[in-house]
mmCIF file of the C-alpha atoms, coordinates in Angstrom:
data_MODEL
# 
_entry.id   MODEL 
# 
loop_
_atom_site.group_PDB 
_atom_site.id 
_atom_site.type_symbol 
_atom_site.label_atom_id 
_atom_site.label_alt_id 
_atom_site.label_comp_id 
_atom_site.label_asym_id 
_atom_site.label_entity_id 
_atom_site.label_seq_id 
_atom_site.pdbx_PDB_ins_code 
_atom_site.Cartn_x 
_atom_site.Cartn_y 
_atom_site.Cartn_z 
_atom_site.occupancy 
_atom_site.B_iso_or_equiv 
_atom_site.pdbx_formal_charge 
_atom_site.auth_seq_id 
_atom_site.auth_comp_id 
_atom_site.auth_asym_id 
_atom_site.auth_atom_id 
_atom_site.pdbx_PDB_model_num 
ATOM 1  C CA . MET A 1 1  ? 3.761   2.417   2.019   1.00 0.00 ? 1  MET A CA 1 
ATOM 2  C CA . VAL A 1 2  ? 4.332   6.491   2.366   1.00 0.00 ? 2  VAL A CA 1 
ATOM 3  C CA . ALA A 1 3  ? 4.736   7.072   6.209   1.00 0.00 ? 3  ALA A CA 1 
ATOM 4  C CA . ALA A 1 4  ? 3.032   10.038  7.467   1.00 0.00 ? 4  ALA A CA 1 
ATOM 5  C CA . SER A 1 5  ? 4.676   12.633  9.811   1.00 0.00 ? 5  SER A CA 1 
ATOM 6  C CA . GLY A 1 6  ? 4.246   11.927  13.798  1.00 0.00 ? 6  GLY A CA 1 
ATOM 7  C CA . GLU A 1 7  ? 2.960   8.617   15.092  1.00 0.00 ? 7  GLU A CA 1 
ATOM 8  C CA . GLY A 1 8  ? 4.322   6.240   12.887  1.00 0.00 ? 8  GLY A CA 1 
ATOM 9  C CA . ASN A 1 9  ? 0.718   6.339   11.180  1.00 0.00 ? 9  ASN A CA 1 
ATOM 10 C CA . VAL A 1 10 ? 0.771   5.279   7.481   1.00 0.00 ? 10 VAL A CA 1 
ATOM 11 C CA . ASP A 1 11 ? -0.962  8.098   4.564   1.00 0.00 ? 11 ASP A CA 1 
ATOM 12 C CA . ALA A 1 12 ? -1.196  5.624   1.956   1.00 0.00 ? 12 ALA A CA 1 
ATOM 13 C CA . SER A 1 13 ? -0.277  1.754   0.643   1.00 0.00 ? 13 SER A CA 1 
ATOM 14 C CA . ASP A 1 14 ? -0.062  0.545   -2.862  1.00 0.00 ? 14 ASP A CA 1 
ATOM 15 C CA . VAL A 1 15 ? -1.686  -3.067  -2.939  1.00 0.00 ? 15 VAL A CA 1 
ATOM 16 C CA . PHE A 1 16 ? -0.868  -5.465  -5.754  1.00 0.00 ? 16 PHE A CA 1 
ATOM 17 C CA . VAL A 1 17 ? -3.462  -7.716  -6.711  1.00 0.00 ? 17 VAL A CA 1 
ATOM 18 C CA . GLU A 1 18 ? -2.001  -10.652 -8.963  1.00 0.00 ? 18 GLU A CA 1 
ATOM 19 C CA . THR A 1 19 ? -5.398  -11.306 -11.025 1.00 0.00 ? 19 THR A CA 1 
ATOM 20 C CA . GLN A 1 20 ? -8.433  -10.076 -11.440 1.00 0.00 ? 20 GLN A CA 1 
ATOM 21 C CA . SER A 1 21 ? -9.595  -9.820  -8.112  1.00 0.00 ? 21 SER A CA 1 
ATOM 22 C CA . ASP A 1 22 ? -12.842 -8.447  -6.066  1.00 0.00 ? 22 ASP A CA 1 
ATOM 23 C CA . LEU A 1 23 ? -10.621 -7.556  -2.928  1.00 0.00 ? 23 LEU A CA 1 
ATOM 24 C CA . SER A 1 24 ? -12.467 -4.527  -1.513  1.00 0.00 ? 24 SER A CA 1 
ATOM 25 C CA . GLU A 1 25 ? -10.841 -2.003  0.381   1.00 0.00 ? 25 GLU A CA 1 
ATOM 26 C CA . GLY A 1 26 ? -13.455 -2.711  3.055   1.00 0.00 ? 26 GLY A CA 1 
ATOM 27 C CA . GLU A 1 27 ? -11.997 -6.321  3.132   1.00 0.00 ? 27 GLU A CA 1 
ATOM 28 C CA . LEU A 1 28 ? -8.596  -5.304  3.270   1.00 0.00 ? 28 LEU A CA 1 
ATOM 29 C CA . ARG A 1 29 ? -9.116  -3.097  6.271   1.00 0.00 ? 29 ARG A CA 1 
ATOM 30 C CA . GLU A 1 30 ? -10.827 -5.821  8.130   1.00 0.00 ? 30 GLU A CA 1 
ATOM 31 C CA . PHE A 1 31 ? -7.967  -8.370  7.452   1.00 0.00 ? 31 PHE A CA 1 
ATOM 32 C CA . LEU A 1 32 ? -5.326  -5.801  8.785   1.00 0.00 ? 32 LEU A CA 1 
ATOM 33 C CA . GLY A 1 33 ? -7.324  -5.240  11.284  1.00 0.00 ? 33 GLY A CA 1 
ATOM 34 C CA . GLN A 1 34 ? -7.059  -8.839  12.873  1.00 0.00 ? 34 GLN A CA 1 
ATOM 35 C CA . ARG A 1 35 ? -3.255  -8.861  12.494  1.00 0.00 ? 35 ARG A CA 1 
ATOM 36 C CA . ILE A 1 36 ? -2.123  -5.332  13.078  1.00 0.00 ? 36 ILE A CA 1 
ATOM 37 C CA . SER A 1 37 ? -2.739  -2.151  15.026  1.00 0.00 ? 37 SER A CA 1 
ATOM 38 C CA . ARG A 1 38 ? -5.403  0.141   14.232  1.00 0.00 ? 38 ARG A CA 1 
ATOM 39 C CA . ILE A 1 39 ? -2.734  3.111   13.774  1.00 0.00 ? 39 ILE A CA 1 
ATOM 40 C CA . LYS A 1 40 ? -0.558  1.125   11.397  1.00 0.00 ? 40 LYS A CA 1 
ATOM 41 C CA . ILE A 1 41 ? -3.360  0.482   8.974   1.00 0.00 ? 41 ILE A CA 1 
ATOM 42 C CA . PRO A 1 42 ? -2.935  2.981   5.938   1.00 0.00 ? 42 PRO A CA 1 
ATOM 43 C CA . LYS A 1 43 ? -5.406  5.660   5.365   1.00 0.00 ? 43 LYS A CA 1 
ATOM 44 C CA . THR A 1 44 ? -6.164  5.076   1.776   1.00 0.00 ? 44 THR A CA 1 
ATOM 45 C CA . PHE A 1 45 ? -4.852  2.047   -0.189  1.00 0.00 ? 45 PHE A CA 1 
ATOM 46 C CA . GLU A 1 46 ? -4.368  2.498   -4.345  1.00 0.00 ? 46 GLU A CA 1 
ATOM 47 C CA . PHE A 1 47 ? -4.976  -1.072  -6.008  1.00 0.00 ? 47 PHE A CA 1 
ATOM 48 C CA . ILE A 1 48 ? -2.199  -1.605  -8.990  1.00 0.00 ? 48 ILE A CA 1 
ATOM 49 C CA . SER A 1 49 ? -1.642  -3.928  -11.482 1.00 0.00 ? 49 SER A CA 1 
ATOM 50 C CA . GLU A 1 50 ? 1.883   -3.917  -11.701 1.00 0.00 ? 50 GLU A CA 1 
ATOM 51 C CA . ARG A 1 51 ? 4.561   -4.779  -9.416  1.00 0.00 ? 51 ARG A CA 1 
ATOM 52 C CA . LEU A 1 52 ? 7.255   -2.442  -7.272  1.00 0.00 ? 52 LEU A CA 1 
ATOM 53 C CA . ARG A 1 53 ? 9.988   -4.965  -6.721  1.00 0.00 ? 53 ARG A CA 1 
ATOM 54 C CA . ASP A 1 54 ? 12.169  -6.188  -9.363  1.00 0.00 ? 54 ASP A CA 1 
ATOM 55 C CA . ASP A 1 55 ? 13.377  -9.695  -9.928  1.00 0.00 ? 55 ASP A CA 1 
ATOM 56 C CA . ALA A 1 56 ? 15.566  -9.565  -6.754  1.00 0.00 ? 56 ALA A CA 1 
ATOM 57 C CA . GLY A 1 57 ? 12.731  -8.693  -4.842  1.00 0.00 ? 57 GLY A CA 1 
ATOM 58 C CA . LYS A 1 58 ? 13.720  -5.154  -3.902  1.00 0.00 ? 58 LYS A CA 1 
ATOM 59 C CA . VAL A 1 59 ? 11.230  -2.641  -4.082  1.00 0.00 ? 59 VAL A CA 1 
ATOM 60 C CA . ARG A 1 60 ? 11.495  0.113   -6.848  1.00 0.00 ? 60 ARG A CA 1 
ATOM 61 C CA . ARG A 1 61 ? 11.928  3.177   -4.949  1.00 0.00 ? 61 ARG A CA 1 
ATOM 62 C CA . ALA A 1 62 ? 12.114  5.321   -7.879  1.00 0.00 ? 62 ALA A CA 1 
ATOM 63 C CA . THR A 1 63 ? 8.901   3.815   -9.486  1.00 0.00 ? 63 THR A CA 1 
ATOM 64 C CA . LEU A 1 64 ? 7.601   4.097   -5.892  1.00 0.00 ? 64 LEU A CA 1 
ATOM 65 C CA . ALA A 1 65 ? 8.425   7.713   -5.285  1.00 0.00 ? 65 ALA A CA 1 
ATOM 66 C CA . GLU A 1 66 ? 7.288   8.840   -8.922  1.00 0.00 ? 66 GLU A CA 1 
ATOM 67 C CA . ARG A 1 67 ? 3.781   7.161   -8.451  1.00 0.00 ? 67 ARG A CA 1 
ATOM 68 C CA . VAL A 1 68 ? 2.978   8.803   -4.696  1.00 0.00 ? 68 VAL A CA 1 
ATOM 69 C CA . SER A 1 69 ? 4.469   12.169  -6.254  1.00 0.00 ? 69 SER A CA 1 
ATOM 70 C CA . THR A 1 70 ? 1.869   12.219  -9.174  1.00 0.00 ? 70 THR A CA 1 
ATOM 71 C CA . SER A 1 71 ? -1.047  10.572  -6.618  1.00 0.00 ? 71 SER A CA 1 
ATOM 72 C CA . GLY A 1 72 ? -0.741  12.937  -4.397  1.00 0.00 ? 72 GLY A CA 1 
# 
């Protein structure tokens, strides 16, 4: 996730989908809307096919930063 400036809003989030999935952005928004505050739901989602975590389960920050800088 990429935090926005200001009130803790989140501008964008990468979503890893394990296999072929027909998960839509609308379904994801609805799911999150039932579980977290509306202000915490990202404005945009990018569905990705590779994990952004290493074998230890830590976020590969360099890869994430690269994705963010090339997407916007």
